N, C-alpha and C positions, 0 to 999 in steps of 0.2 A: 504493500499500500504506500501511497505517498508519505504518510506520517512515518511509517517504519524506514523509508528511505531517508528522510530527513534526520531521524534519530541516528541512523548510521553515519551519515555525513557529519553530524554534530560530534560523534565519538572520534571520527577522523581528525576534526579540527582540534578537539582536546588533546589528542596524541600529538599533533604538529606543535601546538603551543608548549606542551610539556618538554618536547625535544628541544624546542628553541630556548626554553629556560635553561635546560641543562648546557646547551651549547654556548649560551651566553655567560655560563659560570654563575649562575644565580643559585641560591640555597633553595631548598624544598620549602621552606617557611617564608621566603621573600615574597612580599606583595609586589605586584607589578602594575604598570599601566599598559593597556593593550589597544592597539589600532589594527582594524582588518579592512580589506578591500577586495571585492570579488569582481574579476574582469571578465569572466566567462558565463557559464550557466547561472541563472538565478537561484538554483537549487541550494547551494551552499549559504547563500545570503538568507534565504528564507529559513534554513535550518538554525542559522546563528540568531536570527531575530526571535524565532519560535522558543529557542532555549537559552536566551540571553542571561537571565538570572542564574541558571544552572552553570553557564559557562563562567560567569563571574565568580561564583562560589568556588567551582572546581579547580580553577587555575590561579586562585587567590589574587584576582584582578580588582584593584580599588576603583579603576574606572576602565571602561571599555568604549572606545570610540568607533562607531559604526560606519562603514562605508566612507572612510576618509584616510587620507594620507598624512602622516605627521610632518610638521614643518620644523626643520632645523632643530631638532631635540637632541641633547647631549646624552650619551650613553645609551644610544638606541641599537638594539639588535634586530635585523631584518631577515626574514626568510620567505620563501615562495613555494607554492605547491602547484606546479603546471596542470597536473591532472584535475584538480579542483578549480583552477583559475583563481587561486586565493593568494594574497599577499599579507603577511603579518608583520608587525613591528611591535616590540615590547621593550621596556626598560624597567629597572627597579623603581618603585614608587617611593 
């Protein structure tokens, strides 16, 4: 069903954020500020909007900026997933 597909996409995004946190050298308990932008299919964006509160809680994000690119933020770590058409940026909050 579309709902199950969005739930699966959400799990994929959480995995990507957790990998990005690790690659950025952040501790498991560090709070982050997160930006995301979807450039392909709207499905990942729909999944992120549907599960916004869950995403914020699961990845310890103090703020999540939807569908926007950060502007000149220090300490930013960026990653992309071409298959999802998703760009993520994060930094320690």
